[in-house]
C-alpha positions in Angstrom: 110.2 86.6 142.8 109.0 90.0 143.8 105.2 90.2 143.5 102.2 92.2 144.7 99.3 89.7 144.8 96.8 92.4 145.6 97.5 94.0 142.2 97.1 91.3 139.6 96.9 93.7 136.7 99.9 95.7 137.9 101.7 92.4 138.3 101.0 91.5 134.7 102.1 94.9 133.4 105.2 94.8 135.5 106.1 91.4 134.2 105.7 92.7 130.7 107.9 95.6 131.6 110.6 93.5 133.2 110.7 90.9 130.4 111.1 93.4 127.6 114.2 92.7 125.6 116.9 95.3 126.1 120.3 95.7 124.6 122.9 98.3 125.6 123.1 99.1 121.9 119.4 100.1 121.6 120.3 103.8 122.2 123.0 103.9 119.5 121.5 103.7 116.0 123.8 103.8 113.1 122.7 105.9 110.1 124.1 103.7 107.4 122.8 101.8 104.5 124.3 99.0 102.4 124.3 99.8 98.7 125.7 96.8 96.9 127.6 97.4 93.7 128.5 94.9 91.1 131.8 96.5 90.3 133.3 96.5 93.8 134.5 93.6 95.8 133.0 95.2 98.9 129.7 97.1 98.9 129.3 100.8 99.0 127.3 102.3 101.9 125.0 105.3 101.9 124.0 107.5 104.8 120.8 109.4 104.4 118.9 112.0 106.5 115.8 114.0 105.6 114.6 117.3 106.9 111.5 119.4 106.3 110.9 122.8 107.7 108.4 125.7 107.3 109.9 128.6 105.3 109.7 131.8 107.4 107.1 134.3 106.0 106.3 132.4 102.8 102.8 131.1 102.2 101.1 129.0 99.4 97.8 130.7 98.4 95.6 128.2 96.7 92.8 129.4 94.5 89.4 127.8 93.7 90.4 127.4 90.0 93.3 128.0 87.5 94.0 131.6 86.7 96.6 133.6 84.8 99.5 135.1 86.7 97.9 138.6 86.1 94.6 137.5 87.5 96.2 135.8 90.5 98.3 138.9 91.3 95.1 140.9 91.2 93.3 138.7 93.6 96.1 138.8 96.1 96.5 142.6 95.7 92.8 143.0 96.4 92.9 140.9 99.5 96.0 142.6 100.9 95.1 146.2 99.9 95.1 147.4 103.6 98.6 145.9 104.1 102.0 147.0 102.9 104.4 144.3 104.1 104.0 141.7 101.5 105.1 140.6 98.0 104.4 137.9 95.4 107.3 135.5 95.0 108.2 135.0 91.3 108.4 131.4 90.1 110.6 131.2 87.0 110.0 127.7 85.7 108.6 126.0 82.6 105.1 126.3 83.9 105.1 130.1 84.4 103.5 130.8 81.1 100.4 128.7 81.9 97.5 129.3 84.2 98.0 128.0 87.8 95.9 127.4 90.9 98.3 128.9 93.4 100.6 131.8 94.2 103.5 132.1 96.5 103.2 135.1 98.8 105.8 136.5 101.2 104.6 138.3 104.3 106.9 140.1 106.7 106.5 142.0 109.9 105.9 140.9 113.5 102.4 139.6 113.1 101.2 138.4 109.7 97.9 137.1 111.1 95.8 140.0 109.8 97.1 139.6 106.3 96.6 135.8 106.4 93.0 136.2 107.5 92.4 138.8 104.7 93.7 136.3 102.2 91.5 133.5 103.6 88.4 135.7 103.4 88.8 136.3 99.6 86.0 134.4 97.8 88.4 133.0 95.2 91.0 131.8 97.6 90.5 128.3 98.9 93.3 127.9 101.4 96.5 129.5 102.7 99.3 127.2 104.0 102.9 127.7 104.9 105.6 127.0 102.3 107.8 124.0 103.2 111.4 123.4 102.4 112.4 119.8 101.9 116.0 118.6 102.3 117.5 115.2 101.6 121.0 114.5 102.9 122.8 111.7 101.1 126.4 110.6 101.5 128.3 107.6 100.3 131.3 105.8 101.9 133.5 103.0 100.7 133.6 100.9 103.8 131.0 99.4 106.1 130.6 101.5 109.3 128.4 98.8 110.7 131.0 96.0 110.4 132.4 97.0 113.8 130.6 98.8 116.5 133.5 99.3 118.8 133.6 102.9 117.8 130.0 103.5 118.7 129.4 105.0 122.1 126.3 106.1 123.9 127.8 109.3 125.2 125.7 112.5 125.1 126.3 114.9 122.3 125.8 118.6 122.9 124.7 119.4 119.4 121.2 118.8 118.3 120.4 118.5 114.6 117.2 119.0 112.7 116.0 115.8 111.1 112.4 116.4 110.3 111.0 113.6 108.2 109.5 114.7 105.0 108.6 113.9 101.4 112.1 112.7 100.7 112.5 108.9 101.3 114.4 109.1 98.0 117.2 106.7 99.0 118.1 103.4 100.3 117.1 101.6 103.5 118.1 103.8 106.4 120.2 103.3 109.5 121.9 100.1 110.4 120.5 97.7 107.9 122.7 94.8 106.7 121.4 93.3 103.5 124.1 92.0 101.2 127.5 92.1 102.8 130.3 90.6 100.6 130.4 89.3 97.0 129.2 85.8 97.8 125.6 86.9 98.5 125.6 89.3 95.7 126.2 86.5 93.2 122.9 85.1 94.1 121.0 88.1 92.9 119.5 88.2 89.4 121.4 90.3 86.9 118.2 91.9 85.7 115.1 92.7 87.8 113.1 92.6 84.6 114.0 88.9 84.2 112.8 88.2 87.8 109.4 89.5 86.8 109.4 88.0 83.3 109.2 91.2 81.4 110.9 89.5 78.5 107.7 87.5 77.9 105.9 90.8 77.1 108.8 92.1 75.1 108.7 89.0 72.9 105.1 89.9 72.2 106.2 93.3 71.0 105.2 95.3 74.1 107.9 97.7 75.2 106.0 100.7 76.6 105.9 102.5 73.3 103.6 105.5 73.4 103.3 105.7 77.2 104.3 108.9 78.9 106.0 108.2 82.2 107.2 111.0 84.5 110.1 110.7 86.9 110.1 113.2 89.8 113.6 113.1 91.1 117.1 114.6 90.7 117.2 114.8 86.9 118.9 112.9 84.1 121.8 113.7 81.8 120.7 114.2 78.1 123.7 112.2 76.8 123.2 109.1 79.1 123.7 106.1 76.9 120.9 103.9 78.4 117.8 105.8 77.2 116.2 105.7 73.8 113.6 108.4 74.1 113.8 111.3 76.7 110.9 113.4 75.4 111.3 116.2 77.9 113.6 117.3 80.7 112.4 120.2 82.9 114.0 121.9 85.9 111.8 123.1 88.7 114.5 124.1 91.1 116.4 127.4 91.5 119.6 125.9 89.9 120.2 126.5 86.3 120.8 122.9 85.4 118.9 119.9 84.0 121.7 117.4 84.8 121.6 114.8 87.6 124.4 115.6 90.0 123.5 112.8 92.5 122.6 109.7 90.5 119.3 108.8 92.1 117.1 110.2 89.4 119.3 108.3 86.8 118.9 105.1 88.7 115.1 105.4 89.0 114.8 106.3 85.3 117.0 103.2 84.4 114.8 100.8 86.4 111.8 102.1 84.4 113.1 102.6 80.9 116.8 101.7 80.4 117.5 99.9 77.1 121.1 98.9 77.8 123.1 96.9 80.3 120.9 97.0 83.4 117.5 96.9 81.6 114.4 98.8 82.5 110.8 97.5 82.0 109.7 99.9 79.3 112.6 100.9 77.1 110.5 102.5 74.4 108.4 104.6 76.8 108.4 108.4 76.5 110.5 109.7 79.5 109.5 113.0 81.1 112.2 113.9 83.6 111.2 116.4 86.3 114.1 117.7 88.3 112.6 118.7 91.6 115.7 118.4 93.8 118.8 120.5 93.6 122.4 119.1 93.8 122.2 120.3 97.4 119.3 117.9 97.8 116.7 120.7 98.5 113.2 121.1 97.3 110.1 123.1 98.1 106.4 122.3 98.1 105.8 125.0 95.6 108.2 123.3 93.2 106.3 120.1 93.4 103.0 121.9 92.9 104.2 123.6 89.7 105.7 120.4 88.4 102.5 118.5 89.1 100.5 121.1 87.2 102.9 120.7 84.2 102.5 116.9 84.3 98.8 117.4 84.0 99.3 119.8 81.1 101.6 117.3 79.3 99.0 114.5 79.8 101.4 112.2 81.6 100.1 108.6 81.9 102.4 107.2 84.7 104.2 109.1 87.4 106.8 107.6 89.8 107.4 109.4 93.1 110.2 107.7 95.0 109.7 110.2 97.9 107.5 110.2 100.9 107.0 111.5 104.4 104.5 111.6 107.2 102.9 114.7 105.7 99.3 113.6 105.2 98.2 116.9 106.6 100.2 118.8 104.0 96.9 119.8 102.3 98.2 121.5 99.1 100.3 118.4 98.3 97.5 116.0 99.0 95.0 118.0 97.0 97.4 118.1 94.0 97.9 114.3 94.1 94.1 113.9 94.0 93.9 116.3 91.1 96.7 114.3 89.3 94.9 111.0 89.6 91.6 112.6 88.7 93.2 113.6 85.4 94.0 109.9 84.8 97.7 109.9 86.0 98.6 106.5 87.5 100.8 107.5 90.5 103.2 105.0 92.0 104.9 105.9 95.2 107.2 104.3 97.8 105.7 103.6 101.3 108.9 104.4 103.1 112.0 102.9 104.7 111.0 103.0 108.3 110.4 99.3 108.9 110.1 97.0 110.5 108.1 99.4 112.7 104.3 99.5 112.1 102.3 102.6 111.5 105.2 104.2 109.5 103.6 104.6 106.1 104.7 107.7 104.0 102.5 110.1 102.1 101.4 110.0 99.3 101.8 106.2 99.1 99.2 106.0 101.9 96.5 107.6 99.8 93.7 105.5 98.4 94.1 106.6 94.8 97.9 106.0 94.8 99.7 102.7 94.3 101.7 102.4 97.5 104.7 100.0 97.1 106.6 98.1 99.7 109.9 96.2 99.3 110.9 92.5 99.3 114.2 90.8 98.7 114.8 88.2 96.0 114.0 85.4 98.4 110.4 86.9 98.5 110.7 88.0 102.1 109.5 91.4 103.3 112.5 93.7 103.5 113.1 94.8 107.0 113.4 98.4 105.9 110.0 98.4 104.2 107.5 100.5 106.2 104.4 98.8 107.5 100.8 99.8 107.9 98.3 100.8 109.1 97.5 104.3 107.9 97.1 106.8 110.7 94.8 109.4 109.1 91.8 107.8 110.7 93.0 107.7 114.3 91.9 107.9 117.0 88.2 107.4 116.3 88.6 105.0 113.4 91.0 102.4 112.2 93.7 102.6 109.5 93.5 101.3 105.9 95.4 98.4 104.5 98.7 99.6 103.0 101.0 98.9 101.2 98.9 97.9 98.2 101.6 95.6 96.8 105.2 94.7 97.3 108.0 94.1 94.8 111.8 93.8 94.6 113.6 96.5 96.5 116.8 94.9 97.7 120.0 94.8 95.6 118.2 95.9 92.4 120.5 96.9 89.5 119.9 100.2 87.7 121.7 102.8 85.7 124.6 104.6 87.2 125.2 108.3 86.9 127.5 108.3 83.8 126.8 104.8 82.4 127.2 101.3 83.7 125.2 99.8 86.5 124.9 100.0 90.2 122.7 98.3 92.8 120.6 100.0 95.4 118.0 99.0 98.1 114.9 100.7 99.5 111.3 101.2 98.8 112.4 104.0 96.5 113.8 101.2 94.4 110.7 99.0 94.6 108.6 101.9 93.5 110.2 102.3 90.0 110.1 98.5 89.7 106.3 98.7 89.9 106.2 102.0 87.9 108.2 100.4 85.1 105.9 97.3 85.2 102.8 99.6 85.1 104.3 101.5 82.1 104.9 98.3 80.3 101.4 97.1 81.0 99.8 100.4 79.9 101.5 100.0 76.5 100.4 96.4 76.2 96.6 96.8 76.7 93.8 99.0 75.5 94.3 102.5 76.8 90.6 103.2 77.1 90.6 101.0 80.3 93.9 102.1 81.8 93.2 104.4 84.7 94.4 104.8 88.3 91.7 102.5 89.5 91.8 99.7 86.9 95.6 99.5 87.0 95.6 99.3 90.8 92.7 96.7 90.7 94.7 94.5 88.3 97.9 94.7 90.2 96.2 93.8 93.5 94.0 91.0 92.1 96.9 89.4 90.4 99.4 89.7 93.2 100.9 86.6 94.8 100.1 86.3 98.5 103.3 85.8 100.5 102.9 83.0 103.2 103.2 83.9 106.9 103.0 87.7 106.3 100.1 89.9 107.4 98.3 92.4 105.2 99.9 95.5 106.8 103.2 94.2 105.6 102.5 92.9 102.1 99.2 94.4 101.1 97.8 92.1 98.5 101.1 90.5 97.9 104.0 90.4 95.4 103.7 92.0 92.0 103.0 89.4 89.3 103.5 91.1 85.9 102.1 88.4 83.6 99.0 87.7 85.7 98.4 91.5 85.8 98.7 91.6 82.0 96.1 88.9 81.5 93.7 90.6 83.9 94.1 93.9 82.2 93.5 92.3 78.8 90.1 91.0 79.9 89.3 93.9 82.2 85.7 95.2 82.3 85.0 98.4 84.3 84.1 97.4 87.8 84.2 98.4 91.5 86.3 96.3 93.9 87.2 96.4 97.6 90.5 96.2 99.5 90.6 93.9 101.3 88.2 91.9 99.1 86.9 90.0 102.1 86.9 90.1 105.9 88.0 86.9 107.7 88.9 87.6 111.3 89.8 84.0 111.8 92.5 83.9 109.1 95.9 84.4 110.7 98.4 85.8 110.2 97.1 87.6 107.1 94.4 89.4 109.0 96.6 90.3 112.0 95.8 92.1 114.3 92.1 91.4 113.8 92.5 87.6 113.9 94.5 87.8 117.2 91.5 88.4 119.3 88.0 86.9 119.0 84.9 89.0 119.3 82.4 88.9 122.2 79.3 90.7 123.4 79.8 94.1 125.0 83.2 94.7 123.4 84.1 97.9 121.7 83.1 97.5 118.0 85.8 96.1 115.7 86.4 98.6 112.8 87.7 97.4 109.5 88.6 100.2 107.0 87.8 99.0 103.5 88.9 100.9 100.4 86.5 101.1 97.5 88.2 101.3 94.1 85.9 102.6 91.4 87.1 101.4 88.0 83.8 102.7 86.5 84.9 106.3 86.5 86.8 109.0 88.3 83.6 110.0 90.0 81.0 107.7 91.4 78.3 107.4 94.0 76.9 104.8 96.3 73.4 103.7 95.2 71.0 103.4 98.1 72.5 101.9 101.2 75.0 99.0 101.6 73.2 96.0 103.0 74.2 93.3 105.5 73.1 89.8 104.6 73.6 87.4 107.6 74.0 83.7 106.8 71.5 82.3 109.3 72.8 78.7 109.1 76.3 80.1 109.9 75.2 82.2 112.9 75.2 85.5 111.0 72.4 86.8 113.1 74.8 87.0 116.1 76.6 89.8 114.3 75.5 93.5 114.3 77.0 95.4 111.4 77.0 99.2 110.9 78.5 100.9 107.9 79.9 104.4 107.2 80.8 105.6 103.7 80.9 108.7 101.6 78.0 109.3 99.2 80.4 110.4 96.5 83.5 108.6 95.5 86.4 110.8 94.1 88.9 110.4 92.6 88.5 106.8 91.7 88.1 105.7 95.3 86.3 105.9 98.6 86.0 104.1 101.9 83.6 101.7 103.6 84.0 101.6 107.4 82.7 98.3 108.7 81.9 98.2 112.4 81.3 94.8 113.8 79.9 93.9 117.2 78.3 90.8 118.8 74.5 90.8 119.2 72.8 90.3 122.5 71.4 87.0 121.3 74.9 85.5 121.4 75.2 86.4 125.1 71.7 85.1 125.9 72.4 81.7 124.5 73.5 79.5 127.4 76.3 79.2 128.3 77.2 81.9 125.8 77.8 81.3 122.1 81.2 80.2 120.9 81.8 79.7 117.2 81.9 81.5 113.9 79.5 83.9 112.4 79.3 84.7 108.6 77.5 86.8 106.1 78.2 89.3 103.4 77.8 93.0 102.6 76.5 94.2 99.3 77.4 97.7 97.9 76.3 99.2 94.6 78.4 101.8 92.8 77.4 103.9 89.8 79.4 106.3 87.7 78.1 108.8 85.1 78.5 108.3 81.4 81.7 109.5 79.7 82.7 110.1 76.1 83.9 106.4 76.0 80.7 105.0 77.4 77.4 106.2 76.2 75.5 105.4 79.4 76.2 105.4 83.1 77.8 102.3 84.6 76.8 100.3 87.7 78.3 97.5 89.6 77.5 95.6 92.8 80.3 94.2 94.9 80.1 91.6 97.7 82.2 91.7 100.8 82.2 88.3 102.6 82.5 88.5 106.4 83.6 85.8 108.9 84.4 86.3 112.5 85.1 84.2 115.6 82.8 84.7 118.7 83.5 83.6 122.2 81.5 84.2 125.5 82.2 87.5 127.1 85.4 87.1 129.2 85.4 88.1 132.9 86.0 91.7 133.7 89.4 91.0 135.1 90.6 89.8 131.7 89.4 92.9 129.8 91.7 95.8 129.3 91.0 99.2 127.6 93.7 101.0 125.7 93.4 104.8 125.7 93.9 105.9 122.1 92.0 109.2 122.4 94.9 111.0 124.2 97.7 109.8 121.9 98.8 111.9 118.9 98.0 110.4 115.5 100.4 112.9 113.8 102.7 115.3 115.5 102.0 118.7 114.1 105.1 120.3 115.6 108.4 119.4 117.1 107.8 116.5 119.4 111.0 115.0 120.7 111.6 111.3 121.2 110.7 109.6 124.4 114.2 108.3 124.6 116.6 111.3 124.5 119.5 109.0 123.5 118.1 108.7 120.0 120.2 111.5 118.7 120.3 110.3 115.1 116.5 110.5 114.9 115.3 112.8 117.7 111.8 113.7 116.4 108.9 111.5 117.2 106.8 111.7 114.0 104.7 108.6 114.3 101.6 108.3 116.4 101.2 105.7 119.1 98.8 102.7 118.8 98.5 99.3 120.4 98.8 97.7 117.0 101.7 99.7 115.7 104.6 100.8 117.9 103.1 99.0 120.9 102.3 95.8 119.0 104.7 93.7 121.1 102.8 94.7 124.2 99.5 93.7 122.6 100.9 90.4 121.6 102.2 89.7 125.1 98.9 90.7 126.7 97.0 88.4 124.3 99.5 85.5 125.0 98.7 86.0 128.7 95.0 85.6 128.1 94.0 89.2 128.2 91.5 90.9 125.9 92.5 94.4 124.7 90.0 96.9 123.4 90.8 100.4 122.0 89.1 103.5 123.3 89.0 106.1 120.5 86.8 108.6 122.2 86.6 110.5 125.5 86.6 108.8 128.9 83.0 109.9 129.3 82.0 107.4 126.6 82.8 103.9 128.1 81.3 101.8 130.8 84.0 101.3 133.3 82.2 98.4 135.0 83.0 96.2 132.0 86.8 96.5 132.3 89.5 95.5 134.7 91.9 98.3 133.9 92.5 101.3 131.7 95.9 101.6 130.1 97.4 105.1 129.7 100.7 104.8 127.8 102.7 107.8 126.7 99.7 110.2 126.7 100.3 113.5 124.9 96.9 115.2 124.9 95.1 117.1 127.6 92.4 115.6 129.7 89.0 117.3 129.9 87.7 118.2 133.4 84.7 115.9 132.8 87.1 113.0 132.0 89.1 113.6 135.2 85.9 113.6 137.2 84.5 110.6 135.5 87.7 108.6 135.9 87.9 109.4 139.6 84.4 108.0 140.0 85.2 104.9 137.9 88.1 104.0 140.1 86.4 104.8 143.4 82.9 103.5 142.7 83.2 101.0 139.8 86.5 99.3 140.7 88.3 100.3 137.5 92.1 100.0 137.8 94.4 102.5 136.2 97.8 101.7 134.7 100.0 104.7 133.7 103.3 104.5 131.8 104.7 108.0 131.5 107.9 109.6 130.1 110.1 112.6 130.7 108.9 116.3 130.8 111.3 119.1 131.8 111.1 122.6 130.4 114.9 123.2 130.9 115.6 120.1 128.8 113.1 121.2 126.2 114.8 124.6 125.9 118.2 122.9 125.7 117.2 120.6 122.9 115.7 123.3 120.7 117.6 123.8 117.5 118.2 126.5 115.0 117.1 125.7 111.5 119.5 127.4 109.0 116.9 126.9 106.3 114.2 129.0 107.9 116.3 131.0 110.3 114.0 129.9 113.1 114.4 128.3 116.5 112.4 125.1 116.9 111.2 124.5 120.4 109.6 121.2 121.5 105.8 121.4 122.0 106.0 118.9 124.9 108.3 116.4 126.4 108.2 112.6 125.9 104.7 112.6 127.5 102.4 115.3 128.7 103.3 115.0 132.4 101.4 118.1 133.5 98.2 116.7 132.1 98.9 113.3 133.7 99.5 115.0 137.0 96.1 116.7 136.7 94.5 113.4 136.1 96.3 111.7 139.0 95.9 114.5 141.5 92.7 113.2 143.1 94.7 110.3 144.6 97.7 112.5 145.7 100.0 111.2 142.9 102.3 113.3 140.8 105.3 112.7 138.5 108.4 114.8 138.7 110.2 116.8 136.1 113.4 114.8 136.6 114.8 113.2 133.5 116.4 109.9 134.5 118.0 106.9 132.9 119.8 103.8 134.0 119.8 100.0 134.4 118.5 98.0 137.3 117.1 94.7 138.2 113.6 93.7 139.4 112.6 90.2 140.1 115.6 88.8 138.2 114.9 90.9 135.2 117.2 93.5 133.7 115.4 96.8 133.2 116.5 99.8 131.1 115.0 103.1 132.2 115.3 105.4 129.2 114.6 109.1 129.7 111.8 108.6 132.2 110.4 110.6 135.1 110.3 109.7 138.7 107.3 109.8 141.1 107.3 113.0 143.1 104.2 112.3 145.3 102.5 109.1 146.2 100.0 108.0 149.0 101.7 107.0 152.2 99.9 103.6 152.2 101.0 102.8 148.7 104.0 100.8 147.6 106.9 102.5 146.0 109.8 100.8 144.2 113.0 102.8 144.2 116.3 102.4 142.3 119.5 104.4 141.7 119.4 106.3 138.4 121.5 108.8 136.4 120.3 112.4 136.2 120.0 112.6 132.5 118.4 116.0 132.7 121.5 117.5 134.4 123.6 115.9 131.7 121.6 117.6 128.9 121.3 121.0 130.6 124.7 121.2 132.4 126.8 118.7 130.5 127.5 116.5 133.6 125.4 113.7 135.2 125.1 112.7 138.8 123.7 109.5 140.3 120.5 109.9 142.3 119.8 107.3 145.0 116.5 105.6 145.8 114.5 107.2 143.0 110.8 106.2 143.0 110.2 104.7 139.6 107.2 102.4 140.2 104.1 103.0 142.4 101.4 100.5 143.4 98.3 101.7 145.2 95.1 100.1 146.3 92.4 102.8 146.6 90.3 102.6 149.8 86.8 101.2 150.1 87.3 98.4 147.5 88.0 100.8 144.7 90.3 100.1 141.8 94.1 99.9 141.8 96.6 102.4 140.5 99.9 101.6 138.9 102.3 104.4 137.8 105.6 103.8 136.1 107.8 106.7 134.8 108.9 105.3 131.5 107.1 103.7 128.5 110.2 102.9 126.3 110.3 99.4 127.6 107.0 98.7 125.8 107.6 100.8 122.7 109.1 99.3 119.6 109.7 102.7 118.0 112.7 103.5 120.3 114.5 100.4 119.1 117.0 100.7 116.3 115.1 100.4 113.1 115.9 97.3 111.1 117.2 95.5 114.2 115.5 92.3 115.3 114.0 92.5 118.7 112.5 89.8 120.8 108.8 90.0 121.7 107.8 90.8 125.2 107.4 87.6 127.2 105.5 87.8 130.5 106.6 85.5 133.3 104.1 82.6 133.5 104.1 83.0 137.3 102.2 86.2 137.1 
């Protein structure tokens, strides 16, 4: 076996690299989805793609309040008086006669920055943001393109296509997912999803959703469809002159919620409000949603299903409007996305605290592979993500209304979402309306959910929807505040993974648990005094140090409690070092002002039990620090994939984290006895003498000069080792893979390559190390392990007394730019260097794909990394 005994950390990381599972098919993802239908002997398949793009020269101008169109036009005209190249875009829709809180303005000319700044300076204008165009691409086929992969090849395609993820996970599970193939498995599915959740019990009690207004934001619904009793309103918010559903998805969603015939919905007597927000060309705009949301508030909608989603948590007008909806009492249910089994792939708005985010399971009560996983990524890099989804329900092979009558079966979290929305509509009609609000409904669903065994909280949330238990809880509900999760037990695996995967110890970076506060007392609340930590002295609670962060005001219906846990010095001083469990609880008091329903303000105190495992501080050589500070939490522009072969999904829209797309690496390191801590701040903020190595994996951000200087001293003087996994960076390739967006008539140019190689070179320059701009790929063997090098870079410069590992690789950059590839011999791909004077060690490798789950085909099982025990 090849080894470098003077570099134990590099040996470990190399063994992880070499043992990563690779299949030649990993670069060829099929964009197909099984859609099982009861009428056909073989299933129908759907292919979906989603794009979002900024509309050239159009801007959403958000005001501080609601104003008439005349008043809004006056405000814009006053702000733009010095300018001539602008116009107000008319919005002819059902909401145009009512006051609104935004206008759509078109600016033209070479530089609109002056006009934009003038708008932002107006005292009644709160925000100016670009208009976005949303496109969903959906096609159906009658045969299974995944049944034979002989036709799939990994050859380079010269055409790059825009596939920007957006608020449009309207369809079934994406690419390459095999759920129900053939009639035999389909016969095992229940005929009615309502029966699987025992809705008939509530029907027998006379509860059918009567009097509840439920809104469906989708592709419309035919007025003459035979499945629906009461379609109270159909509105069109698109630029097409039609209220009909030309695609069938809106009809299916409406059927799951309220069908009264054949494939039954949960609330057949509910008042259906159908909002057509997608055209037959499957296009929508942010402004269409904002107008439709305002109309839903005007119509006093009770429940709103949104089977769409995307990684747009920075799309502020949309986020603000969702908050406004729930603040007005609208219970919003939304799909968390179909990007599983990858972690950190939650969609917005399902990832918001006041929204019920729904994941999918099959009828065997297993998490569906397509269902997106937590954590949320809003809080990165300084904090930690919230627990999502909130609950899970059936989303595989569910029957619903077909376009012109009859039934069909679909799969996806956009199916699980109306299952929950239908259940919520049924519940809202079965209990006292005075206590039905976004918080109380969410509290009841989560508290009554059935925990699925062997599944962690970032996969299932609080568990599977239990309709009858939720009904009983709502019937006896008293206004209260609750927490999610309701307790912290870092010894409970696998539910509390990844927290439970590593014990705490003195000197470690604080463990951060992001707890959601749900305030059923009222839409607005506040924290009374300060939350208090109560250590259980007989249970070693004094060995824990607890610090808390929280907002003073809770709105709408929710807030957060950031719990930072660290081990006290007393645990270290106890010879030979304390090993055991520490327990206590946190108390938090919430109050909400009086409303018309309650004559006085309400107050409630909640308790958060805490239990952790503590071990003696491990030796420095077993402690690794993961750099999160220089990884993107949310790509704000066009960031291409690390692996350029991923042509069906070329945009990298998820941030990196050791517990999301690098979770396999984390698991492997823990299995090998290493302790991994996360650095969420600058390099100037950690004590290098406590760690064996700093891990820089796929870094995208710049390094500050002070960081470069400090890291150089850490390696030379404090013996810190540095392990770098890079990726490709080549400006010619970046220019080649730009694409022209027909929607916006703009060219999209990548903001960077797979990694920020220029920044890494600045960081590594003190040691005479640099990565090249070559883009390389290929397969080779190291130490009896097969390695796939996927769109990586080579090492251009390295110290003469270092060790370089070279291999023959294909010049992928030449293939992209010139259309032909050549084989390059003896390419340096791995460098190992012991710095002089007893300093730390440096390991540099040109590719991070071997450690990254995100470049694997979604929905495809992959084996965990398994380091060689000889290392």
